[in-house]
C-alpha positions, 0 to 999 in steps of 0.5 A, spaced: 488 708 311 484 704 307 479 706 302 475 700 304 475 702 311 473 709 310 467 707 305 465 702 311 465 708 316 461 713 311 456 707 308 454 706 316 452 713 317 449 715 310 442 714 312 442 718 318 448 723 316 443 729 316 439 728 322 441 733 328 446 736 323 447 744 324 452 748 321 455 755 323 452 759 317 456 765 318 463 761 318 460 757 312 459 763 308 466 766 310 468 759 307 464 760 300 466 767 300 474 766 301 473 760 295 469 766 291 463 761 290 459 766 285 454 766 280 455 762 273 461 758 276 462 750 276 463 747 282 467 740 284 465 738 291 469 732 293 467 728 299 460 731 298 457 726 302 449 727 302 450 734 299 449 739 305 453 745 301 449 744 295 443 749 297 448 754 299 452 753 292 445 754 288 443 760 293 449 764 290 447 762 283 452 757 281 451 754 274 453 747 276 455 742 281 458 735 281 459 732 287 463 726 288 464 721 294 467 715 296 461 712 299 456 709 295 450 710 300 452 717 301 451 718 294 444 715 294 442 719 299 444 725 295 441 723 289 434 722 293 435 730 295 438 733 288 434 731 282 436 736 278 440 737 271 445 742 274 447 737 279 451 731 277 453 725 283 458 720 282 461 715 287 468 715 286 475 716 289 479 723 289 485 719 287 482 716 280 476 720 278 476 723 271 471 728 268 469 730 261 469 738 264 473 743 267 471 746 274 472 753 276 472 751 284 474 745 287 471 745 294 474 739 299 469 741 305 470 737 312 473 731 308 481 732 307 483 728 313 479 722 310 483 722 304 487 716 304 492 719 299 492 726 300 498 728 295 495 723 290 488 726 290 490 733 290 494 731 284 489 728 280 483 733 282 488 739 280 487 736 272 480 738 272 481 745 275 481 751 270 487 755 270 486 761 275 481 756 278 480 756 286 481 750 290 479 750 297 480 745 303 476 747 309 473 746 316 468 749 319 472 748 326 479 750 328 485 746 326 485 744 334 477 742 334 478 738 327 484 734 330 480 733 337 474 731 333 478 725 329 482 723 335 477 717 337 476 715 330 482 711 329 487 711 323 484 707 319 479 712 317 482 719 319 489 722 319 490 729 323 491 735 319 498 736 316 502 741 318 502 748 314 509 747 311 507 740 309 500 743 306 504 748 302 509 743 299 503 739 297 499 744 294 505 748 291 506 743 285 500 745 282 497 752 285 500 759 287 497 764 292 496 759 297 493 762 303 492 759 310 486 762 314 486 758 321 483 761 327 479 759 333 473 758 329 475 755 322 481 752 318 481 754 310 486 753 305 485 757 299 489 757 292 489 758 285 491 753 279 497 755 276 
């Protein structure tokens, strides 16, 4: 996948991204519970888009949210919604972004299949997660639903989810206690920074 194509794809959709959007609050809360999102913690939201999860983080009392997205237009929309000292927004690539802080939790929600180089992204992002911190890769749909939803988009902007054994291999370099939650309602990986 090429970043240029991914950026074009999401830039075209940014202005209308939130229209008609509905998510399953129960599943979203399960995902955030599994990731241990709670009061006082700092969150790195990778592929944050327009910031859909930000209100959910702040409802749980987090101290700060940094959102990154490769689409500048998604970040522009997010900035129009969240003018808050506790929110930092950046147009950046997960493969190369750097931060001057460490995070308690890194959340990659409904984004992983759009990372052009997942191994590079995970390696880079792991440098900014505190030891003992959480990384979660999650989708509010089942593995089968995620892959089915993405089939028509083409390989220029999306890849299918990696098999569980490949995900474990990819994550085990920097993370431990890797749990995969995969059922008919959701798909989530939760792991702890070594």
